[in-house]
PyMOL Python script that loads the backbone (N, CA, C, O; Angstrom):
from pymol import cmd

cmd.read_pdbstr("""\
ATOM      1  N   UNK A   1     -15.206  15.255  31.532  1.00  0.00           N
ATOM      2  CA  UNK A   1     -14.661  16.399  30.735  1.00  0.00           C
ATOM      3  C   UNK A   1     -13.120  16.494  30.782  1.00  0.00           C
ATOM      4  O   UNK A   1     -12.480  16.946  29.832  1.00  0.00           O
ATOM      5  N   UNK A   2     -12.537  16.045  31.943  1.00  0.00           N
ATOM      6  CA  UNK A   2     -11.149  16.030  32.136  1.00  0.00           C
ATOM      7  C   UNK A   2     -10.567  15.035  31.137  1.00  0.00           C
ATOM      8  O   UNK A   2      -9.518  15.306  30.554  1.00  0.00           O
ATOM      9  N   UNK A   3     -11.140  14.027  30.949  1.00  0.00           N
ATOM     10  CA  UNK A   3     -10.640  13.043  29.991  1.00  0.00           C
ATOM     11  C   UNK A   3     -10.536  13.659  28.583  1.00  0.00           C
ATOM     12  O   UNK A   3      -9.511  13.521  27.915  1.00  0.00           O
ATOM     13  N   UNK A   4     -11.570  14.314  28.158  1.00  0.00           N
ATOM     14  CA  UNK A   4     -11.347  14.886  26.825  1.00  0.00           C
ATOM     15  C   UNK A   4     -10.338  15.943  26.801  1.00  0.00           C
ATOM     16  O   UNK A   4      -9.718  16.147  25.758  1.00  0.00           O
ATOM     17  N   UNK A   5     -10.100  16.680  27.922  1.00  0.00           N
ATOM     18  CA  UNK A   5      -9.028  17.671  27.897  1.00  0.00           C
ATOM     19  C   UNK A   5      -7.572  17.053  27.916  1.00  0.00           C
ATOM     20  O   UNK A   5      -6.586  17.701  27.563  1.00  0.00           O
ATOM     21  N   UNK A   6      -7.526  15.840  28.326  1.00  0.00           N
ATOM     22  CA  UNK A   6      -6.228  15.118  28.264  1.00  0.00           C
ATOM     23  C   UNK A   6      -6.017  14.230  27.095  1.00  0.00           C
ATOM     24  O   UNK A   6      -4.975  14.211  26.440  1.00  0.00           O
ATOM     25  N   UNK A   7      -7.132  13.447  26.854  1.00  0.00           N
ATOM     26  CA  UNK A   7      -6.938  12.492  25.690  1.00  0.00           C
ATOM     27  C   UNK A   7      -6.918  13.134  24.310  1.00  0.00           C
ATOM     28  O   UNK A   7      -6.155  12.620  23.493  1.00  0.00           O
ATOM     29  N   UNK A   8      -7.614  14.140  23.945  1.00  0.00           N
ATOM     30  CA  UNK A   8      -7.575  14.747  22.670  1.00  0.00           C
ATOM     31  C   UNK A   8      -6.142  15.383  22.462  1.00  0.00           C
ATOM     32  O   UNK A   8      -5.520  15.094  21.440  1.00  0.00           O
ATOM     33  N   UNK A   9      -5.624  16.203  23.361  1.00  0.00           N
ATOM     34  CA  UNK A   9      -4.272  16.703  23.052  1.00  0.00           C
ATOM     35  C   UNK A   9      -3.134  15.596  23.070  1.00  0.00           C
ATOM     36  O   UNK A   9      -2.078  15.787  22.467  1.00  0.00           O
ATOM     37  N   UNK A  10      -3.384  14.444  23.775  1.00  0.00           N
ATOM     38  CA  UNK A  10      -2.357  13.402  23.731  1.00  0.00           C
ATOM     39  C   UNK A  10      -2.365  12.659  22.467  1.00  0.00           C
ATOM     40  O   UNK A  10      -1.321  12.304  21.918  1.00  0.00           O
ATOM     41  N   UNK A  11      -3.583  12.412  21.981  1.00  0.00           N
ATOM     42  CA  UNK A  11      -3.727  11.805  20.658  1.00  0.00           C
ATOM     43  C   UNK A  11      -3.235  12.716  19.511  1.00  0.00           C
ATOM     44  O   UNK A  11      -2.649  12.217  18.550  1.00  0.00           O
ATOM     45  N   UNK A  12      -3.471  14.084  19.597  1.00  0.00           N
ATOM     46  CA  UNK A  12      -2.966  14.949  18.593  1.00  0.00           C
ATOM     47  C   UNK A  12      -1.523  14.955  18.603  1.00  0.00           C
ATOM     48  O   UNK A  12      -0.882  14.864  17.557  1.00  0.00           O
ATOM     49  N   UNK A  13      -0.961  15.062  19.788  1.00  0.00           N
ATOM     50  CA  UNK A  13       0.530  15.102  19.942  1.00  0.00           C
ATOM     51  C   UNK A  13       1.234  13.805  19.501  1.00  0.00           C
ATOM     52  O   UNK A  13       2.327  13.896  18.942  1.00  0.00           O
ATOM     53  N   UNK A  14       0.708  12.683  19.705  1.00  0.00           N
ATOM     54  CA  UNK A  14       1.216  11.368  19.281  1.00  0.00           C
ATOM     55  C   UNK A  14       1.016  11.271  17.779  1.00  0.00           C
ATOM     56  O   UNK A  14       1.875  10.740  17.076  1.00  0.00           O
ATOM     57  N   UNK A  15      -0.049  11.750  17.302  1.00  0.00           N
ATOM     58  CA  UNK A  15      -0.294  11.662  15.838  1.00  0.00           C
ATOM     59  C   UNK A  15       0.777  12.487  15.094  1.00  0.00           C
ATOM     60  O   UNK A  15       1.350  12.050  14.096  1.00  0.00           O
ATOM     61  N   UNK A  16       1.014  13.678  15.617  1.00  0.00           N
ATOM     62  CA  UNK A  16       1.995  14.608  14.989  1.00  0.00           C
ATOM     63  C   UNK A  16       3.365  13.801  15.048  1.00  0.00           C
ATOM     64  O   UNK A  16       4.064  13.704  14.040  1.00  0.00           O
ATOM     65  N   UNK A  17       3.707  13.257  16.193  1.00  0.00           N
ATOM     66  CA  UNK A  17       5.120  12.655  16.460  1.00  0.00           C
ATOM     67  C   UNK A  17       5.238  11.492  15.498  1.00  0.00           C
ATOM     68  O   UNK A  17       6.291  11.352  14.876  1.00  0.00           O
ATOM     69  N   UNK A  18       4.278  10.684  15.338  1.00  0.00           N
ATOM     70  CA  UNK A  18       4.381   9.521  14.507  1.00  0.00           C
ATOM     71  C   UNK A  18       4.435   9.900  13.057  1.00  0.00           C
ATOM     72  O   UNK A  18       5.304   9.359  12.372  1.00  0.00           O
ATOM     73  N   UNK A  19       3.657  10.718  12.528  1.00  0.00           N
ATOM     74  CA  UNK A  19       3.759  11.170  11.192  1.00  0.00           C
ATOM     75  C   UNK A  19       4.906  11.996  10.829  1.00  0.00           C
ATOM     76  O   UNK A  19       5.423  11.933   9.714  1.00  0.00           O
ATOM     77  N   UNK A  20       5.298  12.749  11.734  1.00  0.00           N
ATOM     78  CA  UNK A  20       6.573  13.677  11.406  1.00  0.00           C
ATOM     79  C   UNK A  20       7.852  12.843  11.308  1.00  0.00           C
ATOM     80  O   UNK A  20       8.798  13.232  10.624  1.00  0.00           O
ATOM     81  N   UNK A  21       7.876  11.778  11.946  1.00  0.00           N
ATOM     82  CA  UNK A  21       9.171  10.856  12.063  1.00  0.00           C
ATOM     83  C   UNK A  21       9.055   9.748  11.011  1.00  0.00           C
ATOM     84  O   UNK A  21       9.969   8.926  10.945  1.00  0.00           O
ATOM     85  N   UNK A  22       8.017   9.658  10.192  1.00  0.00           N
ATOM     86  CA  UNK A  22       7.914   8.705   9.209  1.00  0.00           C
ATOM     87  C   UNK A  22       8.887   9.060   8.050  1.00  0.00           C
ATOM     88  O   UNK A  22       8.933  10.202   7.592  1.00  0.00           O
ATOM     89  N   UNK A  23       9.684   8.018   7.580  1.00  0.00           N
ATOM     90  CA  UNK A  23      10.532   8.166   6.488  1.00  0.00           C
ATOM     91  C   UNK A  23       9.770   8.407   5.170  1.00  0.00           C
ATOM     92  O   UNK A  23       8.717   7.815   4.935  1.00  0.00           O
ATOM     93  N   UNK A  24      10.284   9.226   4.378  1.00  0.00           N
ATOM     94  CA  UNK A  24       9.694   9.477   3.070  1.00  0.00           C
ATOM     95  C   UNK A  24       9.795   8.232   2.118  1.00  0.00           C
ATOM     96  O   UNK A  24       8.857   7.837   1.424  1.00  0.00           O
ATOM     97  N   UNK A  25      10.851   7.748   2.158  1.00  0.00           N
ATOM     98  CA  UNK A  25      11.006   6.526   1.200  1.00  0.00           C
ATOM     99  C   UNK A  25      11.219   5.269   2.094  1.00  0.00           C
ATOM    100  O   UNK A  25      12.197   5.135   2.828  1.00  0.00           O
ATOM    101  N   UNK A  26      10.238   4.383   1.967  1.00  0.00           N
ATOM    102  CA  UNK A  26      10.416   3.102   2.715  1.00  0.00           C
ATOM    103  C   UNK A  26      11.159   2.098   2.004  1.00  0.00           C
ATOM    104  O   UNK A  26      11.022   1.956   0.789  1.00  0.00           O
ATOM    105  N   UNK A  27      11.993   1.346   2.741  1.00  0.00           N
ATOM    106  CA  UNK A  27      12.795   0.296   2.036  1.00  0.00           C
ATOM    107  C   UNK A  27      11.850  -0.731   1.312  1.00  0.00           C
ATOM    108  O   UNK A  27      10.874  -1.197   1.899  1.00  0.00           O
ATOM    109  N   UNK A  28      12.151  -1.055   0.084  1.00  0.00           N
ATOM    110  CA  UNK A  28      11.469  -2.016  -0.658  1.00  0.00           C
ATOM    111  C   UNK A  28      11.857  -3.343  -0.141  1.00  0.00           C
ATOM    112  O   UNK A  28      13.045  -3.667  -0.118  1.00  0.00           O
ATOM    113  N   UNK A  29      10.894  -4.152   0.287  1.00  0.00           N
ATOM    114  CA  UNK A  29      11.085  -5.529   0.654  1.00  0.00           C
ATOM    115  C   UNK A  29      11.333  -6.404  -0.473  1.00  0.00           C
ATOM    116  O   UNK A  29      10.748  -6.141  -1.523  1.00  0.00           O
ATOM    117  N   UNK A  30      12.133  -7.436  -0.418  1.00  0.00           N
ATOM    118  CA  UNK A  30      12.323  -8.336  -1.499  1.00  0.00           C
ATOM    119  C   UNK A  30      11.033  -9.193  -1.746  1.00  0.00           C
ATOM    120  O   UNK A  30      10.410  -9.752  -0.842  1.00  0.00           O
ATOM    121  N   UNK A  31      10.733  -9.228  -2.963  1.00  0.00           N
ATOM    122  CA  UNK A  31       9.517  -9.839  -3.362  1.00  0.00           C
ATOM    123  C   UNK A  31       9.931 -11.324  -3.659  1.00  0.00           C
ATOM    124  O   UNK A  31      10.821 -11.537  -4.483  1.00  0.00           O
ATOM    125  N   UNK A  32       9.326 -12.323  -3.027  1.00  0.00           N
ATOM    126  CA  UNK A  32       9.639 -13.733  -3.154  1.00  0.00           C
ATOM    127  C   UNK A  32       8.371 -14.278  -3.879  1.00  0.00           C
ATOM    128  O   UNK A  32       7.300 -14.377  -3.280  1.00  0.00           O
ATOM    129  N   UNK A  33       8.523 -14.629  -5.186  1.00  0.00           N
ATOM    130  CA  UNK A  33       7.362 -15.238  -5.868  1.00  0.00           C
ATOM    131  C   UNK A  33       7.060 -16.735  -5.430  1.00  0.00           C
ATOM    132  O   UNK A  33       7.420 -17.693  -6.115  1.00  0.00           O
ATOM    133  N   UNK A  34       6.440 -16.846  -4.353  1.00  0.00           N
ATOM    134  CA  UNK A  34       6.075 -18.264  -3.946  1.00  0.00           C
ATOM    135  C   UNK A  34       5.045 -18.770  -4.975  1.00  0.00           C
ATOM    136  O   UNK A  34       4.235 -18.023  -5.524  1.00  0.00           O
ATOM    137  N   UNK A  35       5.137 -20.110  -5.196  1.00  0.00           N
ATOM    138  CA  UNK A  35       4.186 -20.763  -6.252  1.00  0.00           C
ATOM    139  C   UNK A  35       2.748 -20.661  -5.840  1.00  0.00           C
ATOM    140  O   UNK A  35       1.912 -20.735  -6.740  1.00  0.00           O
ATOM    141  N   UNK A  36       2.350 -20.504  -4.617  1.00  0.00           N
ATOM    142  CA  UNK A  36       0.926 -20.393  -4.178  1.00  0.00           C
ATOM    143  C   UNK A  36       0.425 -18.984  -4.314  1.00  0.00           C
ATOM    144  O   UNK A  36      -0.784 -18.794  -4.181  1.00  0.00           O
ATOM    145  N   UNK A  37       1.258 -17.940  -4.575  1.00  0.00           N
ATOM    146  CA  UNK A  37       0.769 -16.613  -4.846  1.00  0.00           C
ATOM    147  C   UNK A  37       0.162 -16.436  -6.284  1.00  0.00           C
ATOM    148  O   UNK A  37       0.660 -17.026  -7.243  1.00  0.00           O
ATOM    149  N   UNK A  38      -0.850 -15.667  -6.401  1.00  0.00           N
ATOM    150  CA  UNK A  38      -1.380 -15.294  -7.708  1.00  0.00           C
ATOM    151  C   UNK A  38      -1.937 -16.444  -8.439  1.00  0.00           C
ATOM    152  O   UNK A  38      -1.801 -16.419  -9.662  1.00  0.00           O
ATOM    153  N   UNK A  39      -2.564 -17.488  -7.885  1.00  0.00           N
ATOM    154  CA  UNK A  39      -3.111 -18.635  -8.434  1.00  0.00           C
ATOM    155  C   UNK A  39      -4.504 -18.097  -8.979  1.00  0.00           C
ATOM    156  O   UNK A  39      -5.369 -17.621  -8.243  1.00  0.00           O
ATOM    157  N   UNK A  40      -4.613 -18.226 -10.317  1.00  0.00           N
ATOM    158  CA  UNK A  40      -5.998 -17.805 -10.852  1.00  0.00           C
ATOM    159  C   UNK A  40      -6.638 -18.996 -11.614  1.00  0.00           C
ATOM    160  O   UNK A  40      -6.087 -19.601 -12.533  1.00  0.00           O
ATOM    161  N   UNK A  41      -7.768 -19.234 -11.156  1.00  0.00           N
ATOM    162  CA  UNK A  41      -8.584 -20.279 -11.780  1.00  0.00           C
ATOM    163  C   UNK A  41      -9.494 -19.777 -12.910  1.00  0.00           C
ATOM    164  O   UNK A  41      -9.909 -20.522 -13.797  1.00  0.00           O
ATOM    165  N   UNK A  42      -9.781 -18.456 -12.822  1.00  0.00           N
ATOM    166  CA  UNK A  42     -10.522 -17.836 -13.833  1.00  0.00           C
ATOM    167  C   UNK A  42     -10.052 -16.311 -13.776  1.00  0.00           C
ATOM    168  O   UNK A  42      -9.556 -15.853 -12.747  1.00  0.00           O
ATOM    169  N   UNK A  43     -10.228 -15.554 -14.916  1.00  0.00           N
ATOM    170  CA  UNK A  43      -9.821 -14.245 -14.947  1.00  0.00           C
ATOM    171  C   UNK A  43     -10.831 -13.262 -14.167  1.00  0.00           C
ATOM    172  O   UNK A  43     -12.030 -13.537 -14.131  1.00  0.00           O
ATOM    173  N   UNK A  44     -10.367 -12.218 -13.601  1.00  0.00           N
ATOM    174  CA  UNK A  44     -11.181 -11.237 -12.953  1.00  0.00           C
ATOM    175  C   UNK A  44     -12.002 -10.493 -13.992  1.00  0.00           C
ATOM    176  O   UNK A  44     -11.561 -10.352 -15.133  1.00  0.00           O
ATOM    177  N   UNK A  45     -13.166 -10.021 -13.632  1.00  0.00           N
ATOM    178  CA  UNK A  45     -14.083  -9.519 -14.566  1.00  0.00           C
ATOM    179  C   UNK A  45     -13.801  -8.059 -14.910  1.00  0.00           C
ATOM    180  O   UNK A  45     -14.595  -7.459 -15.634  1.00  0.00           O
ATOM    181  N   UNK A  46     -12.724  -7.460 -14.434  1.00  0.00           N
ATOM    182  CA  UNK A  46     -12.345  -6.092 -14.635  1.00  0.00           C
ATOM    183  C   UNK A  46     -10.892  -6.030 -15.135  1.00  0.00           C
ATOM    184  O   UNK A  46     -10.090  -6.943 -14.937  1.00  0.00           O
ATOM    185  N   UNK A  47     -10.614  -4.932 -15.773  1.00  0.00           N
ATOM    186  CA  UNK A  47      -9.209  -4.669 -16.188  1.00  0.00           C
ATOM    187  C   UNK A  47      -8.721  -5.740 -17.256  1.00  0.00           C
ATOM    188  O   UNK A  47      -9.410  -6.166 -18.183  1.00  0.00           O
ATOM    189  N   UNK A  48      -7.448  -6.091 -16.974  1.00  0.00           N
ATOM    190  CA  UNK A  48      -6.849  -7.117 -17.890  1.00  0.00           C
ATOM    191  C   UNK A  48      -7.166  -8.584 -17.484  1.00  0.00           C
ATOM    192  O   UNK A  48      -6.881  -9.556 -18.184  1.00  0.00           O
ATOM    193  N   UNK A  49      -7.821  -8.638 -16.208  1.00  0.00           N
ATOM    194  CA  UNK A  49      -8.211 -10.031 -15.756  1.00  0.00           C
ATOM    195  C   UNK A  49      -7.126 -10.567 -14.846  1.00  0.00           C
ATOM    196  O   UNK A  49      -7.266 -11.658 -14.292  1.00  0.00           O
ATOM    197  N   UNK A  50      -6.040  -9.816 -14.684  1.00  0.00           N
ATOM    198  CA  UNK A  50      -4.975 -10.591 -13.872  1.00  0.00           C
ATOM    199  C   UNK A  50      -4.644  -9.699 -12.602  1.00  0.00           C
ATOM    200  O   UNK A  50      -4.052 -10.186 -11.639  1.00  0.00           O
ATOM    201  N   UNK A  51      -5.032  -8.432 -12.637  1.00  0.00           N
ATOM    202  CA  UNK A  51      -4.780  -7.527 -11.445  1.00  0.00           C
ATOM    203  C   UNK A  51      -6.024  -7.473 -10.572  1.00  0.00           C
ATOM    204  O   UNK A  51      -7.168  -7.448 -11.027  1.00  0.00           O
ATOM    205  N   UNK A  52      -5.710  -7.457  -9.284  1.00  0.00           N
ATOM    206  CA  UNK A  52      -6.890  -7.293  -8.304  1.00  0.00           C
ATOM    207  C   UNK A  52      -7.673  -6.051  -8.437  1.00  0.00           C
ATOM    208  O   UNK A  52      -7.251  -5.175  -9.192  1.00  0.00           O
ATOM    209  N   UNK A  53      -8.845  -5.872  -7.735  1.00  0.00           N
ATOM    210  CA  UNK A  53      -9.656  -4.809  -7.821  1.00  0.00           C
ATOM    211  C   UNK A  53      -8.956  -3.597  -7.333  1.00  0.00           C
ATOM    212  O   UNK A  53      -8.958  -2.556  -7.989  1.00  0.00           O
ATOM    213  N   UNK A  54      -8.312  -3.727  -6.106  1.00  0.00           N
ATOM    214  CA  UNK A  54      -7.704  -2.627  -5.483  1.00  0.00           C
ATOM    215  C   UNK A  54      -6.087  -2.625  -5.689  1.00  0.00           C
ATOM    216  O   UNK A  54      -5.290  -2.566  -4.753  1.00  0.00           O
ATOM    217  N   UNK A  55      -5.746  -2.698  -7.021  1.00  0.00           N
ATOM    218  CA  UNK A  55      -4.408  -2.823  -7.370  1.00  0.00           C
ATOM    219  C   UNK A  55      -3.698  -1.363  -7.544  1.00  0.00           C
ATOM    220  O   UNK A  55      -4.203  -0.501  -8.263  1.00  0.00           O
ATOM    221  N   UNK A  56      -2.615  -1.183  -6.903  1.00  0.00           N
ATOM    222  CA  UNK A  56      -1.833   0.061  -6.896  1.00  0.00           C
ATOM    223  C   UNK A  56      -0.483  -0.291  -7.678  1.00  0.00           C
ATOM    224  O   UNK A  56       0.349  -1.087  -7.243  1.00  0.00           O
ATOM    225  N   UNK A  57      -0.378   0.350  -8.798  1.00  0.00           N
ATOM    226  CA  UNK A  57       0.947   0.040  -9.582  1.00  0.00           C
ATOM    227  C   UNK A  57       2.247   0.553  -8.874  1.00  0.00           C
ATOM    228  O   UNK A  57       3.354   0.118  -9.192  1.00  0.00           O
ATOM    229  N   UNK A  58       2.062   1.505  -7.892  1.00  0.00           N
ATOM    230  CA  UNK A  58       3.198   1.970  -7.306  1.00  0.00           C
ATOM    231  C   UNK A  58       3.683   1.137  -6.061  1.00  0.00           C
ATOM    232  O   UNK A  58       4.845   1.245  -5.670  1.00  0.00           O
ATOM    233  N   UNK A  59       2.775   0.302  -5.444  1.00  0.00           N
ATOM    234  CA  UNK A  59       2.964  -0.554  -4.349  1.00  0.00           C
ATOM    235  C   UNK A  59       2.933  -2.001  -4.662  1.00  0.00           C
ATOM    236  O   UNK A  59       3.671  -2.765  -4.040  1.00  0.00           O
ATOM    237  N   UNK A  60       2.154  -2.419  -5.558  1.00  0.00           N
ATOM    238  CA  UNK A  60       2.015  -3.893  -5.826  1.00  0.00           C
ATOM    239  C   UNK A  60       2.793  -4.304  -6.956  1.00  0.00           C
ATOM    240  O   UNK A  60       2.907  -3.540  -7.915  1.00  0.00           O
ATOM    241  N   UNK A  61       3.412  -5.577  -6.945  1.00  0.00           N
ATOM    242  CA  UNK A  61       4.057  -6.105  -8.044  1.00  0.00           C
ATOM    243  C   UNK A  61       3.078  -6.572  -9.127  1.00  0.00           C
ATOM    244  O   UNK A  61       1.904  -6.815  -8.846  1.00  0.00           O
ATOM    245  N   UNK A  62       3.564  -6.692 -10.356  1.00  0.00           N
ATOM    246  CA  UNK A  62       2.702  -7.099 -11.385  1.00  0.00           C
ATOM    247  C   UNK A  62       2.581  -8.652 -11.258  1.00  0.00           C
ATOM    248  O   UNK A  62       3.643  -9.272 -11.318  1.00  0.00           O
ATOM    249  N   UNK A  63       1.529  -9.300 -11.104  1.00  0.00           N
ATOM    250  CA  UNK A  63       1.421 -10.666 -11.002  1.00  0.00           C
ATOM    251  C   UNK A  63       1.624 -11.338 -12.352  1.00  0.00           C
ATOM    252  O   UNK A  63       1.031 -10.919 -13.346  1.00  0.00           O
ATOM    253  N   UNK A  64       2.426 -12.338 -12.401  1.00  0.00           N
ATOM    254  CA  UNK A  64       3.255 -13.025 -11.588  1.00  0.00           C
ATOM    255  C   UNK A  64       4.640 -12.565 -11.628  1.00  0.00           C
ATOM    256  O   UNK A  64       5.522 -13.330 -11.236  1.00  0.00           O
ATOM    257  N   UNK A  65       4.943 -11.340 -12.080  1.00  0.00           N
ATOM    258  CA  UNK A  65       6.309 -10.918 -12.381  1.00  0.00           C
ATOM    259  C   UNK A  65       6.935 -10.346 -11.188  1.00  0.00           C
ATOM    260  O   UNK A  65       6.205 -10.065 -10.238  1.00  0.00           O
ATOM    261  N   UNK A  66       8.188 -10.139 -11.117  1.00  0.00           N
ATOM    262  CA  UNK A  66       8.908  -9.501  -9.993  1.00  0.00           C
ATOM    263  C   UNK A  66       9.314  -8.170 -10.310  1.00  0.00           C
ATOM    264  O   UNK A  66      10.507  -7.880 -10.222  1.00  0.00           O
ATOM    265  N   UNK A  67       8.350  -7.209 -10.719  1.00  0.00           N
ATOM    266  CA  UNK A  67       8.687  -5.876 -11.056  1.00  0.00           C
ATOM    267  C   UNK A  67       7.491  -5.046 -10.777  1.00  0.00           C
ATOM    268  O   UNK A  67       6.404  -5.600 -10.612  1.00  0.00           O
ATOM    269  N   UNK A  68       7.615  -3.699 -10.710  1.00  0.00           N
ATOM    270  CA  UNK A  68       6.582  -2.801 -10.626  1.00  0.00           C
ATOM    271  C   UNK A  68       6.120  -2.349 -12.057  1.00  0.00           C
ATOM    272  O   UNK A  68       6.862  -2.442 -13.035  1.00  0.00           O
ATOM    273  N   UNK A  69       4.927  -1.884 -12.107  1.00  0.00           N
ATOM    274  CA  UNK A  69       4.412  -1.394 -13.460  1.00  0.00           C
ATOM    275  C   UNK A  69       5.180  -0.127 -13.750  1.00  0.00           C
ATOM    276  O   UNK A  69       5.499   0.642 -12.843  1.00  0.00           O
ATOM    277  N   UNK A  70       5.478   0.087 -15.026  1.00  0.00           N
ATOM    278  CA  UNK A  70       6.047   1.290 -15.425  1.00  0.00           C
ATOM    279  C   UNK A  70       4.894   2.349 -15.640  1.00  0.00           C
ATOM    280  O   UNK A  70       3.776   2.048 -16.058  1.00  0.00           O
ATOM    281  N   UNK A  71       5.305   3.637 -15.300  1.00  0.00           N
ATOM    282  CA  UNK A  71       4.376   4.748 -15.522  1.00  0.00           C
ATOM    283  C   UNK A  71       3.198   4.730 -14.642  1.00  0.00           C
ATOM    284  O   UNK A  71       2.073   4.939 -15.095  1.00  0.00           O
ATOM    285  N   UNK A  72       3.430   4.475 -13.341  1.00  0.00           N
ATOM    286  CA  UNK A  72       2.420   4.419 -12.248  1.00  0.00           C
ATOM    287  C   UNK A  72       2.287   5.631 -11.517  1.00  0.00           C
ATOM    288  O   UNK A  72       1.892   5.613 -10.352  1.00  0.00           O
ATOM    289  N   UNK A  73       2.621   6.808 -12.178  1.00  0.00           N
ATOM    290  CA  UNK A  73       2.593   8.127 -11.562  1.00  0.00           C
ATOM    291  C   UNK A  73       1.213   8.602 -11.178  1.00  0.00           C
ATOM    292  O   UNK A  73       1.083   9.432 -10.278  1.00  0.00           O
ATOM    293  N   UNK A  74       0.225   8.131 -11.799  1.00  0.00           N
ATOM    294  CA  UNK A  74      -1.065   8.646 -11.630  1.00  0.00           C
ATOM    295  C   UNK A  74      -1.629   8.074 -10.207  1.00  0.00           C
ATOM    296  O   UNK A  74      -2.559   8.650  -9.643  1.00  0.00           O
ATOM    297  N   UNK A  75      -1.057   6.995  -9.701  1.00  0.00           N
ATOM    298  CA  UNK A  75      -1.574   6.508  -8.344  1.00  0.00           C
ATOM    299  C   UNK A  75      -0.582   6.954  -7.264  1.00  0.00           C
ATOM    300  O   UNK A  75      -0.502   6.326  -6.208  1.00  0.00           O
ATOM    301  N   UNK A  76       0.113   7.944  -7.494  1.00  0.00           N
ATOM    302  CA  UNK A  76       1.125   8.450  -6.383  1.00  0.00           C
ATOM    303  C   UNK A  76       0.332   9.017  -5.298  1.00  0.00           C
ATOM    304  O   UNK A  76       0.756   8.801  -4.163  1.00  0.00           O
ATOM    305  N   UNK A  77      -0.745   9.705  -5.428  1.00  0.00           N
ATOM    306  CA  UNK A  77      -1.553  10.173  -4.238  1.00  0.00           C
ATOM    307  C   UNK A  77      -2.273   9.077  -3.406  1.00  0.00           C
ATOM    308  O   UNK A  77      -2.605   9.275  -2.238  1.00  0.00           O
ATOM    309  N   UNK A  78      -2.483   7.990  -4.020  1.00  0.00           N
ATOM    310  CA  UNK A  78      -3.311   6.860  -3.390  1.00  0.00           C
ATOM    311  C   UNK A  78      -2.353   6.121  -2.324  1.00  0.00           C
ATOM    312  O   UNK A  78      -2.880   5.317  -1.555  1.00  0.00           O
ATOM    313  N   UNK A  79      -1.146   6.330  -2.258  1.00  0.00           N
ATOM    314  CA  UNK A  79      -0.244   5.558  -1.455  1.00  0.00           C
ATOM    315  C   UNK A  79      -0.453   5.819   0.077  1.00  0.00           C
ATOM    316  O   UNK A  79       0.245   5.231   0.904  1.00  0.00           O
TER     317      UNK A  79
END
""", "prot")
cmd.dss("prot")
cmd.show_as("cartoon", "prot")
cmd.util.cbc("prot")
cmd.orient("prot")
């Protein structure tokens, strides 16, 4: 019982500390379009056939381009 009385508050405190100090805007890392990225031998059976199943237009670049998708506001809560 002592361990629950110590561990739970420590985890709660550390979780608060970590998430309160997180920066709102993370620096965008430079996207390097290596030639082995986004190799497609056949199209995906969903969407436009080029984007993966768990594609987030706010975080993922459009394959094979070096840009983010325009108008990706609907996925803002999924980040």
